[in-house]
N, C-alpha and C positions, 0 to 999 in steps of 0.2 A: 202815248201810242205813236207808232211810226208805221205808215202804210208801206207795204212791201210789194214789189213787182213780182211777177211769176218767176222771172229769172233769179231774183234774190231769194225767194222762197225755196226754189230748187237747190240753190247753192247752200243754203242753211241746212236743208235736209241732208245733203251730202256731208256737210261738216259734222252734223250731229252723229251720223253713222260712223264717220271716220274717227272722231275723238273717243267714242265708246265710253262716254261718261254716264253718270246716273241722271235722272230727271231733275234732281236738286242742284246739279252742278251749273255754274254760270255759263251762259252761251259763249261769252267772250271773256275768259278769265285773265287776270293779271299774270305776271311772270311767276307769282307765288301760288297761283291757282284760285285766288279769291275773286269775288265779284268786283268789277270796276266801280269806283265811287263816282258820283256826279262830278266832283272836282277833277279826278283823273280823266274822265271822259271829256270834260270841257277843255282841259289843257291839251289833250291829244287832238281834239278838233281844231283848236287854235294852231297847233303845229302843222296841221294838214292844210291850213289856209282858209278854213271856214270862217265866214264873217261872224262877228259877235252878235249881230241881230238874229242870225239864224240859230246860233247856239242858245240865245236867250229864249227863243220860241220853242226850241227842241227840249230844253230843260224845264220849261214851264215858268220862266221868270216873268214877272209882271212888266218888267221894263228891261231894255238892253243895257241900261246903266248898271243893273244888278250884276251883269256878266263882267263888269269892270274888275271885280275882285280876282278873277282868274288872270287877267292881264297883269294886275299888280303883283300876283304871286309867282308869275312865271319869269324867272331870271334868264332862262335860255332865250325866250322871245325878246326880252330886253336887249340881250347881247347881240342878237341878230340885227335888231333895229339899229343899234349903235354901229355895228360893222358896216351897215349900208351907208352911214354918214361919213365914212372916211374920204378924205380928199383923193383925187385921182393919182397924185404922186405919193400918197401916204399908204400905210398898210394898216388893216384893222387889228385891233387888239386892245388889251387893257392898259391903262396908264400905270407905269411903274415909277414911283417917286424915287428920286435920287437918295442915296444913303444919308447925305447931309440933312435932307429934309426930314427923313424918318428919325434920325438921331435927335434933331431939334424937337420934334413932336413928342418923342418918348421922354425927353428931359423935362417937359412941362409938368 
C-alpha cells in the first residue's frame, strides 16, 4: 500500500476520468496496455533516481540486497554509470575492438 496525499488523489481521479477505461484496466498501463510488473516498476524507479533501499521497501523486499537483481538486469543503468567514468579528455561510449583483434578471436 502507498499512502496518497489529497493532491495525488485528486490527480488520479482526473486521470481515471480522462482515460475512460474500465474498472479492470490498470491505473498506469505499459505501452501495450498491460499492468506494470514489479520488475518494470523497479527499473523505472531506478531510472528516476530512486534509491534502492526505498524501492526495496516499496516492493516489500525483506532486504535492500534483494533489489540488487534489478541493478544487475538493467543494462541502460550500467551504461550510464560507465559513461560517468570517462576521463575529462575522453568521450563516453562502448569499446570497439580493432578488426585485427576480432579476426584473431574468431579464428580461435
